[in-house]
C-alpha positions as CSV (number, residue, x, y, z in Angstrom):
1,X,40.3,-40.6,-3.6
2,X,42.9,-41.1,-6.3
3,X,44.5,-38.4,-8.4
4,X,43.0,-40.0,-11.5
5,X,39.4,-39.9,-10.1
6,X,39.8,-36.3,-8.9
7,X,40.9,-35.4,-12.4
8,X,37.9,-37.1,-14.0
9,X,35.6,-35.3,-11.6
10,X,37.3,-32.0,-12.3
11,X,36.9,-32.5,-16.1
12,X,33.2,-33.5,-15.8
13,X,32.4,-30.5,-13.6
14,X,34.3,-28.2,-15.9
15,X,32.3,-29.3,-18.9
16,X,29.0,-29.0,-17.0
17,X,29.9,-25.5,-15.7
18,X,30.9,-24.3,-19.2
19,X,27.9,-25.8,-21.0
20,X,25.1,-25.8,-18.5
21,X,25.8,-23.3,-15.6
22,X,27.6,-20.4,-17.2
23,X,26.5,-21.2,-20.8
24,X,29.6,-19.8,-22.4
25,X,30.0,-22.8,-24.6
26,X,33.8,-22.2,-24.9
27,X,34.3,-25.9,-25.6
28,X,32.4,-25.6,-28.9
29,X,34.6,-22.8,-30.2
30,X,37.7,-23.2,-32.4
31,X,39.3,-20.1,-30.8
32,X,39.2,-21.9,-27.4
33,X,41.0,-25.0,-28.7
34,X,43.6,-22.9,-30.5
35,X,44.3,-21.0,-27.3
36,X,44.3,-24.1,-25.2
37,X,46.9,-25.7,-27.6
38,X,49.3,-22.8,-26.9
39,X,48.7,-23.1,-23.1
40,X,49.1,-26.9,-23.2
41,X,52.6,-26.5,-24.9
42,X,53.8,-24.3,-22.0
43,X,52.1,-26.6,-19.4
44,X,54.1,-29.5,-20.7
45,X,57.3,-27.6,-20.5
46,X,56.6,-26.5,-16.9
47,X,55.4,-30.0,-15.9
48,X,58.6,-31.5,-17.4
49,X,60.8,-29.1,-15.5
50,X,59.1,-29.5,-12.2
51,X,58.9,-33.3,-12.2
52,X,62.3,-34.1,-13.8
53,X,64.0,-31.9,-11.2
54,X,62.1,-33.6,-8.4
55,X,60.5,-30.3,-7.3
56,X,57.1,-32.1,-7.5
57,X,56.7,-35.9,-7.2
58,X,53.7,-38.2,-7.3
59,X,53.0,-41.4,-5.6
60,X,52.6,-44.2,-8.2
61,X,49.8,-45.6,-6.1
62,X,47.5,-42.7,-6.9
63,X,48.0,-42.2,-10.6
64,X,47.5,-44.3,-13.8
65,X,51.2,-44.4,-14.5
66,X,51.1,-42.9,-18.0
67,X,53.3,-39.8,-18.2
68,X,53.7,-37.0,-20.7
69,X,56.8,-34.8,-20.4
70,X,57.7,-36.6,-17.1
71,X,54.4,-35.6,-15.4
72,X,51.4,-37.8,-14.9
73,X,48.8,-37.6,-17.6
74,X,46.3,-36.5,-14.9
75,X,48.1,-33.1,-14.7
76,X,46.8,-32.4,-18.2
77,X,43.3,-32.9,-17.0
78,X,43.7,-30.6,-14.0
79,X,45.3,-28.0,-16.2
80,X,42.4,-28.3,-18.7
81,X,39.9,-27.8,-15.8
82,X,41.7,-24.8,-14.4
83,X,42.2,-23.0,-17.7
84,X,38.7,-23.7,-19.0
85,X,37.0,-22.5,-15.8
86,X,39.0,-19.3,-15.7
87,X,38.3,-18.6,-19.3
88,X,34.6,-19.4,-18.9
89,X,34.3,-17.1,-15.9
90,X,36.1,-14.4,-17.8
91,X,33.6,-14.6,-20.7
92,X,30.6,-14.9,-18.4
93,X,31.6,-11.9,-16.3
94,X,32.4,-9.9,-19.4
95,X,29.0,-10.5,-20.9
96,X,27.4,-9.3,-17.6
97,X,29.4,-6.1,-17.7
98,X,31.1,-7.0,-14.4
99,X,34.4,-5.3,-15.4
100,X,33.0,-2.0,-16.5
């Protein structure tokens, strides 16, 4: 399975988890997108540093080829999935009183 396909699956699962499973609906909130913009800025800096210094490399056979800050665009999708799932779980567990 290609990195691109895995990214698309991760994004689709993340949207489903947020909207249907946990029902936090973070993706509909302005505060989420504002927070995500800040996170995205730092993700781009980190991706640029890791890929431009050849600490992380990607096979061109498994990515689309489009790059942002020297990293494959697919990295943004995985970052989105990771951050969104963590935030959705945080809100979900907070509502249930798990951290009391």
